[in-house]
Residue frames as a rotation matrix with the C-alpha (Angstrom) as fourth column:
MET 1
0.290 0.932 0.216 33.02
0.441 -0.330 0.835 98.07
0.850 -0.147 -0.507 39.14
GLU 2
0.479 -0.180 -0.859 34.82
0.856 -0.120 0.502 98.69
-0.194 -0.976 0.097 42.44
ARG 3
-0.625 -0.777 -0.070 37.09
0.722 -0.611 0.325 101.18
-0.295 0.153 0.943 40.74
ALA 4
-0.461 0.526 0.715 34.15
0.454 -0.553 0.699 102.90
0.763 0.646 0.016 39.04
TRP 5
0.622 0.757 -0.202 32.25
0.544 -0.231 0.807 103.41
0.564 -0.612 -0.555 42.31
ARG 6
0.311 -0.588 -0.746 35.42
0.861 -0.159 0.484 104.50
-0.403 -0.793 0.457 44.10
GLU 7
-0.619 -0.778 -0.108 36.72
0.622 -0.569 0.539 106.96
-0.481 0.266 0.836 41.51
ILE 8
-0.799 0.299 0.522 33.84
0.369 -0.440 0.818 108.20
0.475 0.846 0.241 39.38
PRO 9
-0.722 0.623 -0.301 31.27
-0.019 -0.453 -0.891 110.73
-0.692 -0.638 0.339 40.73
HIS 10
-0.731 0.486 0.480 28.30
0.672 0.389 0.630 109.49
0.119 0.783 -0.611 38.72
TYR 11
-0.562 0.774 -0.290 25.31
-0.467 -0.587 -0.661 111.62
-0.682 -0.236 0.692 37.83
ARG 12
-0.769 0.360 0.529 22.26
0.546 0.800 0.249 110.11
-0.333 0.480 -0.811 36.16
LEU 13
-0.513 0.660 -0.549 19.59
-0.692 -0.697 -0.191 111.36
-0.508 0.281 0.814 33.78
SER 14
-0.660 0.346 0.667 16.74
0.508 0.859 0.056 109.65
-0.554 0.376 -0.743 31.96
SER 15
-0.526 0.539 -0.658 14.31
-0.734 -0.679 0.031 110.37
-0.430 0.499 0.753 29.17
THR 16
-0.102 0.570 0.815 11.36
0.326 0.793 -0.514 108.51
-0.940 0.214 -0.267 27.66
VAL 17
-0.694 -0.323 -0.644 11.67
-0.467 -0.480 0.743 108.58
-0.549 0.816 0.182 23.88
ASP 18
0.465 0.885 0.006 8.87
-0.430 0.232 -0.872 108.11
-0.774 0.403 0.489 21.35
LEU 19
-0.638 -0.733 0.235 9.94
-0.212 0.461 0.862 105.42
-0.740 0.500 -0.449 18.85
GLU 20
0.284 0.864 0.416 6.74
0.173 0.381 -0.908 105.20
-0.943 0.330 -0.041 16.81
ALA 21
0.717 -0.019 -0.696 8.15
-0.620 -0.474 -0.626 106.95
-0.318 0.881 -0.352 13.73
THR 22
-0.290 -0.931 -0.220 11.36
-0.953 0.259 0.159 104.92
-0.091 0.256 -0.962 13.68
LEU 23
-0.639 0.060 0.767 9.71
-0.148 0.969 -0.200 101.58
-0.755 -0.241 -0.610 14.42
GLY 24
0.518 0.855 0.039 7.03
-0.048 0.074 -0.996 102.21
-0.854 0.514 0.079 11.84
TRP 25
0.463 -0.471 -0.751 9.74
-0.883 -0.319 -0.344 102.93
-0.078 0.822 -0.564 9.28
LEU 26
-0.640 -0.732 0.233 11.59
-0.725 0.676 0.133 99.75
-0.255 -0.083 -0.963 10.28
ASP 27
-0.148 0.678 0.720 8.39
-0.031 0.725 -0.688 97.70
-0.988 -0.124 -0.087 10.06
THR 28
0.796 0.460 -0.394 7.83
-0.347 -0.188 -0.919 98.91
-0.497 0.868 0.010 6.49
LEU 29
0.132 -0.854 -0.504 11.46
-0.988 -0.070 -0.139 98.35
0.083 0.516 -0.853 5.51
ASN 30
-0.670 -0.457 0.585 11.70
-0.584 0.811 -0.037 94.89
-0.457 -0.366 -0.810 7.07
ALA 31
0.279 0.860 0.426 8.45
-0.243 0.493 -0.835 93.72
-0.929 0.130 0.347 5.46
GLN 32
0.831 0.005 -0.556 10.27
-0.556 -0.036 -0.830 93.84
-0.024 0.999 -0.027 2.11
ARG 33
-0.104 -0.985 -0.135 13.27
-0.921 0.147 -0.361 91.79
0.376 0.087 -0.923 3.30
PRO 34
0.285 0.100 -0.953 14.03
0.099 0.986 0.133 88.18
0.953 -0.132 0.271 4.15
PRO 35
0.957 0.204 -0.207 14.41
0.213 -0.009 0.977 87.50
0.197 -0.979 -0.052 7.91
GLN 36
0.328 -0.910 -0.254 18.22
0.914 0.237 0.330 87.41
-0.240 -0.341 0.909 7.82
MET 37
-0.502 -0.510 0.699 18.35
0.717 -0.697 0.007 90.90
0.484 0.504 0.715 6.29
ARG 38
0.543 0.798 0.262 15.94
0.478 -0.550 0.685 92.62
0.691 -0.247 -0.680 8.64
ILE 39
-0.460 -0.686 0.564 17.15
-0.019 -0.628 -0.778 95.45
0.888 -0.368 0.276 10.86
LEU 40
-0.121 0.367 -0.922 16.63
0.921 0.387 0.033 95.05
0.369 -0.846 -0.385 14.60
PRO 41
0.823 0.447 0.350 15.30
0.268 -0.849 0.455 97.96
0.501 -0.280 -0.819 16.68
ALA 42
0.656 -0.641 -0.398 18.52
0.482 -0.049 0.875 97.73
-0.581 -0.766 0.277 18.70
ALA 43
-0.209 -0.749 0.629 20.43
0.977 -0.133 0.165 98.87
-0.040 0.649 0.759 15.62
ALA 44
0.299 0.396 0.868 18.44
0.449 -0.861 0.238 102.13
0.842 0.318 -0.435 15.61
LEU 45
0.988 0.070 -0.138 19.22
0.154 -0.364 0.919 102.69
0.014 -0.929 -0.370 19.30
LEU 46
0.269 -0.961 -0.063 22.94
0.720 0.157 0.676 102.15
-0.639 -0.228 0.735 18.77
ARG 47
-0.177 -0.289 0.941 23.00
0.910 -0.413 0.044 104.32
0.376 0.863 0.336 15.66
ALA 48
0.654 0.500 0.568 21.27
0.250 -0.851 0.462 107.16
0.714 -0.160 -0.681 17.52
THR 49
0.853 -0.410 -0.322 23.73
0.323 -0.070 0.944 106.83
-0.409 -0.910 0.073 20.42
ALA 50
-0.063 -0.935 0.350 26.69
0.932 0.070 0.356 107.08
-0.357 0.348 0.867 18.06
LEU 51
0.020 0.140 0.990 25.27
0.677 -0.730 0.090 110.20
0.736 0.669 -0.109 16.41
ALA 52
0.919 0.354 0.174 24.63
0.102 -0.640 0.761 111.85
0.381 -0.681 -0.625 19.78
ALA 53
0.598 -0.762 -0.247 28.13
0.554 0.171 0.815 110.97
-0.579 -0.625 0.524 21.00
ALA 54
-0.190 -0.668 0.719 29.64
0.975 -0.215 0.057 112.56
0.117 0.712 0.692 17.89
GLU 55
0.184 0.370 0.911 27.72
0.363 -0.887 0.286 115.78
0.913 0.278 -0.298 18.60
VAL 56
0.849 0.070 0.523 28.51
-0.440 -0.452 0.776 115.89
0.291 -0.889 -0.353 22.33
PRO 57
0.255 -0.843 -0.474 32.23
-0.061 0.475 -0.878 115.04
0.965 0.253 0.070 22.56
GLU 58
-0.230 -0.340 0.912 32.38
-0.890 -0.306 -0.338 115.70
0.394 -0.889 -0.232 26.31
LEU 59
0.395 0.475 0.786 30.68
-0.754 0.657 -0.018 112.31
-0.525 -0.586 0.618 26.77
ASN 60
0.994 -0.092 -0.060 32.70
0.029 0.743 -0.669 110.47
0.106 0.663 0.741 24.13
GLY 61
0.239 -0.967 0.084 36.16
-0.396 -0.176 -0.901 109.85
0.887 0.183 -0.425 25.53
TRP 62
0.309 -0.285 -0.907 38.15
0.696 0.718 0.012 109.10
0.648 -0.636 0.420 28.66
TRP 63
0.933 -0.098 0.347 39.17
-0.308 -0.716 0.627 110.67
0.187 -0.692 -0.698 31.96
ILE 64
0.519 -0.841 -0.156 42.98
0.780 0.540 -0.317 110.63
0.350 0.043 0.936 31.94
ASP 65
-0.547 -0.827 -0.126 45.44
0.791 -0.462 -0.402 112.64
0.274 -0.319 0.907 34.05
ASP 66
-0.399 0.460 -0.794 42.65
0.611 -0.512 -0.604 114.60
-0.684 -0.726 -0.077 35.72
ALA 67
-0.480 0.304 -0.823 41.13
-0.612 -0.788 0.066 115.83
-0.629 0.535 0.564 32.46
VAL 68
0.501 0.687 0.527 38.62
0.050 0.585 -0.810 114.63
-0.864 0.432 0.258 29.91
ARG 69
-0.642 -0.710 -0.289 40.21
-0.348 -0.066 0.935 113.50
-0.683 0.701 -0.205 26.67
PRO 70
0.421 0.887 -0.190 37.60
-0.581 0.103 -0.807 113.42
-0.697 0.450 0.559 23.87
ALA 71
-0.105 -0.388 0.915 37.99
0.441 0.807 0.393 110.63
-0.891 0.445 0.087 21.33
GLU 72
-0.780 -0.254 -0.572 38.59
-0.363 -0.560 0.745 111.46
-0.510 0.788 0.344 17.67
ALA 73
-0.523 0.665 -0.533 35.80
-0.475 0.292 0.830 109.11
0.708 0.687 0.164 16.61
VAL 74
0.204 0.683 0.702 32.98
-0.978 0.179 0.110 107.19
-0.051 -0.709 0.704 18.28
ALA 75
-0.686 -0.360 -0.632 34.14
-0.334 0.928 -0.166 103.74
0.646 0.097 -0.757 19.38
LEU 76
0.057 0.892 0.448 30.86
-0.922 -0.125 0.366 102.33
0.383 -0.434 0.816 20.62
GLY 77
-0.938 -0.345 0.046 31.09
-0.325 0.823 -0.466 99.56
0.123 -0.452 -0.883 23.21
THR 78
0.034 0.981 -0.192 28.09
-0.792 0.144 0.594 97.20
0.610 0.132 0.781 23.29
VAL 79
-0.571 -0.198 0.797 27.44
-0.740 0.544 -0.395 94.96
-0.355 -0.816 -0.457 26.28
VAL 80
0.029 0.513 -0.858 26.46
-0.729 0.598 0.333 91.49
0.684 0.616 0.391 25.04
SER 81
0.178 0.109 0.978 25.28
-0.857 0.505 0.100 88.73
-0.483 -0.856 0.183 27.40
LEU 82
-0.650 -0.477 -0.592 26.67
-0.688 0.700 0.192 85.27
0.323 0.532 -0.783 26.71
ARG 83
0.267 0.851 -0.453 24.36
-0.533 0.522 0.666 82.29
0.803 0.063 0.592 26.72
LYS 84
0.242 -0.247 -0.938 26.51
0.550 0.832 -0.077 80.39
0.799 -0.497 0.337 29.22
GLY 85
0.750 0.099 -0.654 26.80
0.632 -0.396 0.666 83.39
-0.193 -0.913 -0.360 31.54
GLY 86
-0.228 -0.853 -0.470 28.96
0.608 -0.502 0.616 86.48
-0.761 -0.145 0.633 31.71
VAL 87
0.863 0.458 -0.216 29.24
0.155 -0.644 -0.749 89.35
-0.482 0.613 -0.627 29.29
VAL 88
-0.260 -0.895 0.362 31.56
0.889 -0.075 0.451 90.55
-0.376 0.439 0.816 26.56
THR 89
0.516 0.418 -0.748 31.79
0.197 -0.907 -0.371 94.14
-0.834 0.044 -0.550 25.34
PRO 90
-0.129 -0.528 0.839 32.77
0.969 0.115 0.221 94.30
-0.213 0.841 0.497 21.67
THR 91
-0.172 -0.051 -0.984 33.44
0.110 -0.993 0.032 97.71
-0.979 -0.103 0.176 20.16
ILE 92
0.542 0.351 0.764 32.01
0.817 -0.007 -0.577 99.14
-0.197 0.936 -0.290 16.93
ALA 93
-0.454 -0.813 -0.364 34.78
0.635 -0.582 0.508 101.34
-0.625 -0.001 0.781 15.54
ASP 94
-0.992 0.007 -0.126 33.84
-0.083 -0.785 0.614 104.63
-0.095 0.619 0.780 13.84
ALA 95
-0.547 0.829 0.115 30.22
0.738 0.542 -0.402 103.98
-0.396 -0.135 -0.908 14.77
ALA 96
0.073 0.608 -0.790 29.01
0.065 -0.794 -0.605 107.46
-0.995 -0.007 -0.098 13.81
GLU 97
-0.488 -0.335 -0.806 30.31
-0.745 -0.321 0.584 106.91
-0.455 0.886 -0.093 10.27
LEU 98
-0.976 0.163 0.147 28.26
0.207 0.902 0.379 103.74
-0.071 0.400 -0.914 9.76
GLY 99
-0.384 0.923 -0.010 24.71
-0.710 -0.288 0.643 103.69
0.591 0.254 0.766 8.51
ILE 100
0.151 0.546 0.824 22.17
-0.944 0.328 -0.045 101.62
-0.295 -0.771 0.565 10.41
GLU 101
0.958 0.249 -0.139 22.98
-0.284 0.882 -0.375 98.64
0.029 0.399 0.917 8.17
GLY 102
0.554 -0.811 0.186 26.73
0.396 0.454 0.798 98.57
-0.732 -0.369 0.573 8.98
ASP 103
-0.039 -0.675 -0.737 29.69
-0.550 -0.601 0.580 99.13
-0.834 0.428 -0.348 6.67
HIS 104
0.739 0.314 -0.597 30.56
-0.669 0.237 -0.704 97.79
-0.079 0.919 0.385 3.25
ASP 105
-0.253 -0.913 -0.319 33.35
-0.866 0.361 -0.347 95.40
0.432 0.188 -0.882 4.24
GLY 106
-0.087 0.291 -0.953 31.25
0.015 0.957 0.290 92.57
0.996 0.011 -0.088 5.55
ALA 107
-0.974 -0.226 0.034 31.15
-0.018 -0.073 -0.997 93.82
0.227 -0.971 0.067 9.13
PRO 108
-0.364 0.890 -0.275 27.91
0.912 0.401 0.091 93.16
0.191 -0.217 -0.957 11.03
PRO 109
-0.070 0.419 0.905 25.46
0.115 -0.898 0.424 96.03
0.991 0.134 0.015 11.42
PRO 110
-0.829 -0.173 0.532 25.09
-0.456 -0.342 -0.821 97.68
0.324 -0.924 0.205 14.82
GLY 111
-0.241 0.785 0.571 22.73
-0.921 0.001 -0.389 95.82
-0.306 -0.620 0.723 17.12
CYS 112
0.209 0.353 -0.912 22.85
-0.733 0.674 0.093 92.49
0.647 0.649 0.400 15.31
GLY 113
0.853 -0.089 0.514 24.40
-0.340 0.653 0.677 90.62
-0.396 -0.752 0.527 18.22
ARG 114
0.402 -0.741 -0.538 28.01
-0.895 -0.196 -0.400 90.57
0.191 0.642 -0.742 17.08
THR 115
-0.355 -0.527 0.772 28.82
-0.674 0.717 0.179 87.27
-0.647 -0.457 -0.610 18.77
GLN 116
0.611 0.608 0.506 26.66
-0.024 0.653 -0.757 85.64
-0.791 0.451 0.414 16.10
TRP 117
0.934 -0.271 -0.231 29.20
-0.290 -0.200 -0.936 86.79
0.208 0.942 -0.265 13.52
GLY 118
0.472 -0.838 -0.274 32.32
0.868 0.496 -0.018 85.94
0.151 -0.230 0.961 15.52
LEU 119
0.893 -0.164 -0.418 34.54
0.049 -0.890 0.454 88.55
-0.446 -0.426 -0.787 17.11
ARG 120
0.541 -0.776 0.325 37.54
0.474 -0.037 -0.880 90.07
0.694 0.630 0.348 15.37
SER 121
-0.235 -0.719 -0.654 40.51
0.968 -0.115 -0.221 91.48
0.084 -0.685 0.723 17.22
SER 122
-0.828 -0.065 0.557 39.39
0.161 -0.979 0.127 94.99
0.537 0.195 0.821 16.26
ASP 123
0.186 0.982 0.041 36.07
0.117 -0.064 0.991 94.34
0.975 -0.180 -0.127 18.02
MET 124
0.552 -0.011 -0.834 37.88
0.806 0.261 0.531 94.28
0.212 -0.965 0.153 21.36
ALA 125
-0.456 -0.694 0.558 39.47
0.517 -0.716 -0.468 97.73
0.724 0.075 0.685 21.05
GLU 126
-0.760 0.121 -0.639 38.94
0.551 -0.402 -0.731 100.32
-0.346 -0.907 0.239 23.81
ALA 127
0.082 0.875 0.476 35.51
0.922 -0.248 0.296 101.91
0.378 0.415 -0.828 23.59
SER 128
-0.861 -0.322 0.394 34.96
0.205 -0.928 -0.310 105.65
0.466 -0.186 0.865 24.01
ILE 129
-0.434 0.786 0.441 31.35
-0.897 -0.328 -0.297 105.23
-0.089 -0.524 0.847 25.22
THR 130
-0.996 0.039 -0.082 29.35
0.036 0.999 0.033 102.11
0.083 0.030 -0.996 26.09
VAL 131
-0.214 0.977 -0.007 25.73
-0.885 -0.191 0.425 101.03
0.414 0.097 0.905 25.64
THR 132
-0.985 0.076 0.152 23.90
0.002 0.901 -0.433 98.43
-0.170 -0.426 -0.889 27.69
ASN 133
-0.386 0.886 -0.259 20.49
-0.816 -0.196 0.544 97.23
0.431 0.421 0.798 26.51
LEU 134
-0.966 0.073 0.249 18.41
-0.099 0.781 -0.616 95.08
-0.240 -0.620 -0.747 28.86
GLY 135
-0.322 0.913 -0.251 15.14
-0.925 -0.360 -0.121 95.54
-0.201 0.193 0.960 27.05
ASP 136
-0.062 0.288 -0.956 15.07
-0.585 0.766 0.268 91.95
0.809 0.576 0.121 25.78
GLN 137
-0.798 -0.235 -0.555 15.36
0.288 0.661 -0.693 90.81
0.530 -0.713 -0.460 29.41
GLY 138
0.059 0.974 -0.217 12.17
0.808 0.081 0.584 92.64
0.587 -0.210 -0.782 30.34
ALA 139
-0.312 -0.223 -0.924 13.60
0.826 -0.545 -0.147 95.58
-0.470 -0.809 0.353 32.32
ASP 140
0.735 0.636 0.236 11.88
0.676 -0.654 -0.340 98.91
-0.062 0.409 -0.910 31.70
GLU 141
0.790 -0.537 0.295 15.07
-0.400 -0.817 -0.416 100.83
0.465 0.211 -0.860 32.49
VAL 142
0.586 -0.698 -0.412 18.67
0.770 0.638 0.014 100.17
0.253 -0.326 0.911 33.40
HIS 143
0.905 -0.371 0.207 21.06
-0.416 -0.874 0.253 102.31
0.088 -0.315 -0.945 35.45
GLY 144
0.728 -0.645 -0.231 24.57
0.475 0.718 -0.509 101.21
0.494 0.261 0.829 34.54
VAL 145
0.681 -0.645 -0.347 28.01
0.168 -0.324 0.931 101.80
-0.713 -0.692 -0.113 35.97
ILE 146
0.820 -0.420 -0.389 30.61
-0.565 -0.483 -0.669 103.63
0.093 0.768 -0.633 33.87
ARG 147
0.770 -0.635 0.062 33.62
0.628 0.772 0.101 101.58
-0.112 -0.039 0.993 32.88
PRO 148
0.672 -0.570 -0.472 36.74
-0.348 -0.806 0.478 103.64
-0.653 -0.157 -0.741 33.63
PRO 149
-0.699 -0.312 -0.644 38.43
0.469 -0.879 -0.084 105.48
-0.539 -0.361 0.761 32.05
GLN 150
-0.488 0.605 0.629 35.28
0.626 -0.259 0.735 106.14
0.608 0.753 -0.252 29.97
VAL 151
-0.995 0.090 -0.046 33.09
-0.041 -0.776 -0.630 109.03
-0.093 -0.625 0.775 31.07
ALA 152
-0.271 0.959 -0.084 29.59
-0.929 -0.283 -0.238 107.87
-0.251 0.013 0.968 30.07
LEU 153
-0.970 0.134 0.204 27.33
0.174 0.966 0.193 104.87
-0.171 0.222 -0.960 29.71
VAL 154
-0.483 0.847 -0.223 23.93
-0.866 -0.425 0.262 104.76
0.127 0.320 0.939 27.99
GLY 155
-0.887 0.242 0.393 21.22
0.072 0.913 -0.401 102.29
-0.456 -0.327 -0.828 29.01
PHE 156
-0.533 0.767 -0.357 18.12
-0.724 -0.194 0.662 101.22
0.439 0.611 0.659 27.09
GLY 157
-0.574 0.449 0.685 15.16
-0.396 0.579 -0.712 99.44
-0.716 -0.680 -0.155 28.64
ARG 158
-0.519 0.449 0.727 12.29
0.638 0.770 -0.021 97.57
-0.569 0.453 -0.686 27.07
VAL 159
-0.921 0.334 -0.201 10.57
-0.380 -0.655 0.653 99.01
0.086 0.677 0.730 24.00
ARG 160
-0.646 0.761 -0.058 6.86
0.760 0.634 -0.142 98.76
-0.072 -0.136 -0.988 24.67
PRO 161
-0.114 0.695 0.710 3.59
0.436 -0.607 0.664 100.66
0.893 0.385 -0.234 24.27
ARG 162
-0.657 -0.062 -0.751 3.10
0.727 -0.319 -0.609 103.44
-0.201 -0.946 0.255 26.82
PRO 163
0.550 0.826 -0.125 0.50
0.783 -0.562 -0.266 106.17
-0.290 0.049 -0.956 27.32
TRP 164
-0.603 -0.782 0.158 1.58
0.776 -0.529 0.344 109.24
-0.185 0.330 0.926 25.36
ALA 165
0.454 0.709 -0.539 0.27
0.526 -0.702 -0.480 112.80
-0.719 -0.066 -0.692 25.35
ASP 166
-0.603 -0.535 0.591 0.68
0.797 -0.365 0.482 114.83
-0.042 0.762 0.647 22.16
GLY 167
-0.779 0.385 0.495 -0.74
-0.256 -0.916 0.309 118.27
0.572 0.114 0.812 22.88
ASP 168
-0.282 0.777 0.562 -4.33
-0.942 -0.113 -0.316 117.68
-0.182 -0.619 0.764 23.95
ASP 169
0.497 0.451 -0.741 -4.41
-0.655 0.755 0.020 114.18
0.569 0.476 0.671 22.42
LEU 170
-0.109 -0.473 0.874 -3.78
-0.874 0.464 0.142 111.14
-0.473 -0.749 -0.464 24.57
GLY 171
0.682 0.291 -0.671 -2.88
-0.630 0.700 -0.337 107.83
0.372 0.653 0.660 22.97
VAL 172
0.678 -0.504 0.535 -0.53
-0.045 0.698 0.715 104.86
-0.734 -0.509 0.450 23.14
ARG 173
0.743 -0.523 -0.418 2.85
-0.568 -0.163 -0.806 104.86
0.354 0.837 -0.418 21.41
ARG 174
0.748 -0.581 -0.321 5.86
0.617 0.787 0.014 102.58
0.244 -0.208 0.947 21.41
SER 175
0.670 -0.519 0.532 8.64
-0.529 -0.835 -0.149 104.15
0.521 -0.182 -0.834 23.43
VAL 176
0.333 -0.656 -0.678 11.82
0.660 0.675 -0.329 103.39
0.673 -0.338 0.658 25.36
ILE 177
0.991 -0.126 -0.043 13.34
-0.046 -0.625 0.779 104.75
-0.126 -0.770 -0.625 28.57
VAL 178
0.402 -0.909 0.111 16.89
0.388 0.059 -0.920 105.93
0.830 0.412 0.376 27.93
THR 179
0.947 -0.168 -0.275 19.25
0.211 -0.321 0.923 106.45
-0.243 -0.932 -0.269 30.86
LEU 180
0.459 -0.847 0.268 22.59
0.027 -0.288 -0.957 108.18
0.888 0.446 -0.110 30.96
ALA 181
0.822 -0.390 -0.415 25.28
0.465 0.039 0.885 107.66
-0.329 -0.920 0.213 33.58
ALA 182
0.578 -0.616 0.535 28.03
0.276 -0.469 -0.839 110.25
0.768 0.633 -0.102 33.23
ASP 183
-0.057 -0.751 -0.658 31.18
0.987 0.055 -0.148 111.33
0.148 -0.658 0.739 35.05
HIS 184
0.844 0.506 -0.179 30.58
0.533 -0.829 0.169 114.65
-0.063 -0.238 -0.969 36.81
ARG 185
0.094 -0.888 -0.450 34.27
0.308 -0.404 0.862 115.51
-0.947 -0.220 0.235 36.49
ALA 186
-0.749 -0.435 0.500 33.98
0.544 0.026 0.838 115.50
-0.378 0.900 0.217 32.69
SER 187
-0.640 0.616 0.460 30.49
0.183 -0.459 0.869 117.01
0.746 0.641 0.180 32.19
ASP 188
-0.903 0.422 0.085 27.42
-0.223 -0.289 -0.931 118.28
-0.368 -0.859 0.355 33.98
GLY 189
-0.312 0.874 0.373 23.68
0.457 0.482 -0.747 117.81
-0.833 -0.063 -0.550 33.82
ARG 190
0.366 0.426 -0.827 23.26
-0.464 -0.687 -0.560 120.42
-0.807 0.588 -0.054 31.11
THR 191
-0.452 -0.610 -0.651 25.68
-0.883 0.199 0.426 118.57
-0.131 0.767 -0.628 28.84
GLY 192
-0.911 0.138 0.388 24.02
0.090 0.986 -0.140 115.26
-0.402 -0.093 -0.911 29.66
SER 193
0.055 0.994 -0.095 20.61
0.180 -0.103 -0.978 116.68
-0.982 0.037 -0.185 28.85
ARG 194
0.166 -0.073 -0.984 21.92
-0.855 -0.507 -0.106 117.92
-0.491 0.859 -0.146 25.50
PHE 195
-0.854 -0.509 -0.101 23.19
-0.502 0.760 0.414 114.42
-0.134 0.404 -0.905 24.75
LEU 196
-0.591 0.700 0.400 19.78
0.429 0.693 -0.579 112.89
-0.683 -0.171 -0.711 25.46
HIS 197
0.314 0.691 -0.652 18.15
-0.252 -0.601 -0.758 115.56
-0.915 0.402 -0.015 23.31
MET 198
-0.242 -0.488 -0.838 20.48
-0.943 -0.084 0.322 114.74
-0.227 0.869 -0.440 20.40
LEU 199
-0.963 -0.085 0.254 19.77
-0.064 0.994 0.089 111.04
-0.260 0.070 -0.963 20.83
GLU 200
-0.168 0.981 0.094 16.03
0.374 0.152 -0.915 111.66
-0.912 -0.118 -0.392 20.81
ARG 201
0.232 0.202 -0.952 16.34
-0.659 -0.687 -0.306 113.87
-0.716 0.698 -0.027 17.73
ALA 202
-0.695 -0.566 -0.444 18.17
-0.712 0.453 0.536 111.10
-0.102 0.689 -0.718 15.88
LEU 203
-0.865 0.383 0.323 15.49
0.308 0.915 -0.261 108.56
-0.395 -0.127 -0.910 16.79
SER 204
0.118 0.943 -0.312 12.80
0.140 -0.327 -0.935 110.85
-0.983 0.067 -0.170 15.38
ASP 205
0.379 -0.084 -0.921 14.49
-0.816 -0.500 -0.291 111.02
-0.436 0.862 -0.258 11.96
PRO 206
0.677 -0.064 0.733 14.70
0.152 0.987 -0.054 107.66
-0.720 0.148 0.678 10.12
ASP 207
0.916 -0.359 0.181 16.57
0.139 -0.139 -0.980 109.24
0.377 0.923 -0.078 7.20
ARG 208
0.392 -0.795 0.463 19.32
-0.858 -0.498 -0.130 110.33
0.334 -0.347 -0.877 9.57
LEU 209
0.348 -0.218 0.912 19.55
-0.564 0.728 0.389 106.84
-0.749 -0.650 0.130 11.05
LEU 210
0.903 0.098 0.419 19.85
0.222 0.728 -0.649 105.26
-0.368 0.678 0.636 7.63
GLY 211
0.776 -0.583 0.241 22.75
0.115 -0.244 -0.963 107.27
0.620 0.775 -0.122 6.26
ALA 212
-0.087 -0.891 -0.446 26.27
0.934 0.084 -0.349 108.10
0.348 -0.446 0.825 7.39
THR 213
0.071 0.030 -0.997 27.04
0.690 -0.723 0.027 111.22
-0.720 -0.690 -0.073 9.37
PRO 214
0.862 0.278 0.424 26.32
0.505 -0.549 -0.666 114.29
0.047 0.788 -0.613 7.21
């Protein structure tokens, strides 16, 4: 953290994203499944992040030798709190190539809480972008610190009902506040805004979340 604050000129953006379509789809899907096979909302958030990172490579990589070096694939780091204190950050390799339910080799799906499955050596590989999700701790939003040499970190707060205006109609919809911390040496606010737009687009399209990258 000391190195991050010392070396990285952070800029921060946030967006409130409507999750009603995705959560409604998950509710319908999970109603047909036993508890151990149900998909957590966190899996949709991670899947959308991976898709956005694949489409905005300036935020998916590392700052090395005074230049951004985009990664060839999305290695998605996920901050997981340990019950006895501390955190571990396992990595989901090729995250943009996985559907919301994971891969076909017995690997856990994104967002399942990978420590429940046990960590493999490949889970501790270097991430190209990291996600922190404090929604289950009650925080509405989180402003994280980038882990060098990465150039971006995505934060998700609590998913909860919020007032929502749709044209002239005012109602209540389930939504989440998404925050982005990015390295100003590697990108700018326009690029960061495009990333958040891509993430929001993915979360509005359940079919896109379900399948692999087109």
